[in-house]
C-alpha positions in Angstrom: 13.2 -27.5 -37.5 15.3 -29.5 -34.9 16.0 -29.1 -31.3 16.2 -25.3 -30.2 19.6 -24.4 -29.1 20.1 -23.7 -25.4 21.8 -20.4 -26.1 18.9 -19.2 -28.1 16.5 -20.0 -25.1 18.9 -18.3 -22.7 18.9 -15.2 -24.9 15.1 -15.1 -25.0 15.2 -15.4 -21.3 17.4 -12.6 -20.9 15.2 -10.4 -23.0 12.1 -11.2 -21.4 12.7 -12.4 -17.9 10.3 -15.3 -18.5 11.2 -19.0 -17.5 13.4 -21.2 -19.6 10.5 -23.7 -20.4 8.2 -20.8 -21.4 10.9 -19.5 -23.7 11.9 -22.8 -25.2 8.0 -23.4 -25.9 7.7 -20.0 -27.7 10.8 -20.8 -29.8 9.5 -24.0 -31.0 6.1 -22.6 -31.8 7.6 -19.8 -33.7 10.4 -22.2 -35.4 13.2 -20.4 -33.6 12.3 -16.8 -34.8 13.4 -14.8 -31.8 11.3 -11.6 -32.5 8.2 -13.7 -33.0 9.0 -15.7 -30.0 9.2 -12.5 -28.0 6.1 -11.2 -29.4 4.3 -14.6 -28.6 5.4 -14.4 -25.0 3.8 -10.9 -24.8 0.6 -12.2 -26.2 0.6 -15.1 -23.8 1.6 -12.7 -21.0 -1.5 -10.7 -21.4 -3.6 -14.0 -21.5 -2.0 -15.1 -18.4 -2.6 -11.7 -16.7 -6.2 -12.1 -17.4 -6.4 -15.6 -16.2 -4.6 -14.7 -13.0 -6.9 -11.7 -12.4 -9.6 -13.7 -10.4 -7.2 -14.9 -7.8 -7.2 -12.8 -4.6 -4.0 -10.5 -4.4 -3.9 -9.4 -0.6 -0.2 -9.4 -0.1 2.2 -6.7 -1.8 4.0 -3.6 -1.2 3.6 0.2 -0.9 5.7 2.2 -3.5 6.8 5.7 -2.4 8.5 8.6 -4.2 8.8 12.3 -3.7 10.1 15.1 -6.0 13.6 16.4 -5.5 12.2 19.6 -3.5 10.1 17.3 -1.2 6.9 19.3 -2.1 5.3 16.4 -4.1 5.0 12.8 -3.0 3.0 9.7 -3.9 2.3 6.2 -2.6 0.8 3.4 -4.5 -0.3 -0.1 -3.4 0.6 -2.8 -5.7 -0.8 -6.3 -4.7 0.3 -10.0 -5.4 -0.8 -13.2 -4.0 2.0 -14.3 -1.7 4.5 -12.6 0.7 7.4 -14.4 -1.3 6.5 -12.4 -4.5 6.1 -9.3 -2.5 9.8 -9.4 -1.8 10.8 -10.0 -5.3 13.0 -7.3 -6.6 11.3 -6.6 -9.9 7.9 -6.5 -8.1 9.3 -4.0 -5.7 10.9 -2.0 -8.4 7.6 -1.9 -10.3 5.9 -0.3 -7.4 8.6 2.2 -7.0 8.4 3.0 -10.7 4.8 3.7 -10.5 5.2 5.9 -7.6 7.6 8.1 -9.4 5.2 8.3 -12.4 2.6 9.4 -10.2 4.7 12.1 -8.9 5.8 13.3 -12.4 2.7 12.8 -14.4 -0.2 13.3 -12.0 -2.6 10.6 -13.4 -6.3 10.9 -12.5 -7.0 7.4 -11.7 -5.7 3.8 -12.0 -6.9 3.6 -15.6 -4.7 6.8 -16.5 -1.8 5.4 -14.6 -1.9 2.2 -16.4 -1.8 4.0 -19.8 1.4 5.8 -19.0 4.6 4.9 -20.7 7.0 2.8 -18.6 10.2 0.9 -19.6 9.4 1.1 -23.5 5.7 0.1 -23.0 2.7 1.0 -21.1 2.4 0.4 -17.3 -0.3 -2.2 -18.2 2.1 -4.0 -20.4 4.6 -3.8 -17.7 2.1 -5.4 -15.2 1.1 -8.2 -17.6 4.9 -9.0 -18.2 5.3 -9.3 -14.3 2.5 -11.5 -13.9 4.0 -13.8 -16.7 7.4 -13.7 -15.0 6.1 -14.1 -11.5 3.2 -16.4 -12.1 1.1 -14.6 -9.7 -1.8 -12.0 -10.0 -0.5 -8.5 -9.9 -2.9 -5.6 -9.3 -2.5 -1.8 -8.8 -5.0 -1.1 -6.2 -4.9 2.5 -5.2 -2.7 5.5 -5.0 -2.4 9.0 -3.4 -0.5 12.0 -4.5 0.3 14.8 -1.9 1.4 18.4 -2.7 2.3 20.9 -0.3 3.9 24.5 -0.2 6.1 23.3 2.7 7.8 19.9 2.8 7.0 16.2 2.9 8.5 13.2 4.9 7.9 9.4 3.8 8.5 6.3 5.8 8.4 2.6 4.7 8.1 -0.1 7.3 8.0 -3.8 7.4 9.6 -4.4 4.0 7.1 -1.6 2.4 3.9 -3.2 3.9 3.3 0.1 5.7 3.7 3.6 4.0 3.4 7.0 5.4 3.5 10.5 4.0 3.3 13.6 6.3 3.1 17.0 5.1 4.6 19.5 7.6 5.9 23.0 8.3 9.0 23.9 10.2 11.4 21.6 11.9 14.1 19.6 10.3 14.2 16.2 8.2 14.4 14.3 11.4 11.3 15.7 12.7 9.5 14.8 9.7 10.8 11.2 9.8 9.8 10.9 13.5 6.3 12.0 12.5 6.0 9.5 9.8 7.4 6.8 12.0 4.9 7.5 14.6 1.9 7.2 12.3 3.3 4.0 10.8 3.5 2.7 14.5 -0.2 3.4 14.8 -0.9 0.6 12.4 0.5 -2.1 14.7 -1.9 -4.6 16.2 -3.6 -3.2 19.2 -2.6 0.5 18.5 -5.1 3.3 17.7 -4.8 4.9 14.3 -5.3 8.7 14.2 -8.1 9.7 11.9 -7.0 13.5 11.7 -4.3 15.9 12.9 -6.4 17.8 15.7 -9.6 17.6 17.7 -11.3 20.3 15.7 -10.9 18.1 12.6 -12.7 15.0 14.0 -16.0 14.6 12.2 -19.0 15.8 14.4 -21.0 12.7 13.6 -18.1 10.5 14.8 -18.0 12.4 18.1 -22.0 12.2 18.5 -21.9 8.4 17.8 -19.2 8.0 20.5 -21.1 10.1 23.0 -24.4 8.1 22.4 -22.5 4.8 23.2 -20.7 6.3 26.3 -24.0 7.8 27.5 -25.7 4.5 27.3 -22.9 2.8 29.1 -22.8 5.3 31.9 -26.6 5.5 32.4 -26.4 1.8 33.1 -24.2 2.4 36.1 -27.3 4.0 37.9 -25.3 7.2 38.8 -26.9 10.6 38.8 -27.3 12.6 35.7 -24.6 15.0 36.7 -22.1 12.1 37.3 -23.2 10.5 34.0 -22.6 13.6 32.1 -19.0 14.1 33.6 -18.2 10.4 32.8 -19.6 10.9 29.2 -17.3 13.9 28.7 -14.2 12.2 30.3 -14.5 9.3 27.9 -15.1 11.8 24.9 -11.8 13.6 25.9 -10.0 10.2 26.1 -11.5 9.3 22.8 -10.3 12.4 21.1 -6.8 11.9 22.5 -6.7 8.7 21.0 -7.9 9.3 17.6 -6.0 12.5 16.8 -2.3 12.8 16.0 -2.0 15.5 18.5 -3.4 13.8 21.3 -1.4 10.6 21.0 1.5 9.6 23.2 4.6 10.2 20.8 6.2 6.8 20.0 9.7 7.9 20.8 8.7 9.4 24.1 5.5 8.3 25.6 5.6 10.8 28.4 4.7 13.5 26.0 1.9 14.0 23.3 2.7 14.5 19.7 1.4 18.0 20.2 4.0 18.8 22.8 6.7 17.2 20.7 5.7 19.3 17.8 5.6 22.6 19.8 9.2 21.9 21.1 10.3 21.6 17.5 8.3 24.6 16.1 6.5 22.3 13.8 3.0 21.9 12.4 1.6 19.0 10.8 -0.6 19.8 7.7 -2.0 16.3 6.8 -0.9 12.7 6.9 -1.6 9.5 4.7 -1.2 6.0 5.9 -1.3 3.0 3.6 -1.2 -0.7 5.0 -1.1 -3.4 2.3 -4.2 -5.6 2.0 -6.4 -3.8 4.5 -10.0 -4.2 3.4 -9.4 -7.0 1.1 -11.2 -10.1 2.0 -8.8 -12.9 2.0 -10.0 -16.4 0.7 -9.9 -19.1 3.4 -9.4 -22.7 1.9 -11.8 -25.4 2.9 -9.4 -28.2 3.8 -12.1 -30.9 4.3 -13.7 -30.0 1.1 -10.4 -30.1 -1.0 -9.7 -33.6 0.5 -13.2 -34.8 -0.4 -13.0 -33.4 -3.9 -9.4 -35.1 -4.4 -10.9 -38.4 -3.1 -13.4 -38.2 -6.0 -10.7 -37.9 -8.7 
């Protein structure tokens, strides 16, 4: 068969979203058979996804979705290798689609989510197609689904790098948004993230760990046991104020605590969930000197 017509290449590209060169190669290999070329690209897409899987994906986006009655919500972290791809419309749409599926289907884990139907195939097939199209490793890292008898609020910040879901009682939609924004702000560098809503929810072992540290620090001051005890309790009180949502200064009015703000609005927070893209993922650092040395040997 002769040269593949440009119109055919463009048609295959429109069908698959794959680059022109890849489409031309597939059509050449299949002697211009459009259906076989599309199938070949899907097969190659799976192979490419497998090959890319060993590359570190620490960038990405948080996809979020809620049911129409705002009683069920979900967040999912989808990772890629570069910030550039994290802003790609298809990548962002994939994360949003997954969040919607989690709300609607309630999958038990990542494997169950990957097996769900999406856009005419499975989620896993859609992921592989995205790898083929974008040329980067794409991975679904984690998700959370939240149910409440009351209502939820969600907030995405930084182009979807930070996602928050808050379950609360009372108050209007603006209160819910304010709460979610406050939790998102706690993920900023130098800020303290709340570990729970109120002091009574702070794990006892965490308090005792901090108490032991404060006691050792205060004892070194050489002050009396009575003064040391007061110093320790003062630091514990400050610690509990920092790590509980109630005790933190409200981000929109730092003169009052979140607890005081909630009382003024007749609102009670049941729970909150904070996702930050890439947290806990070890990012590879390239050894520039080694790279130069390796190139010199070529």
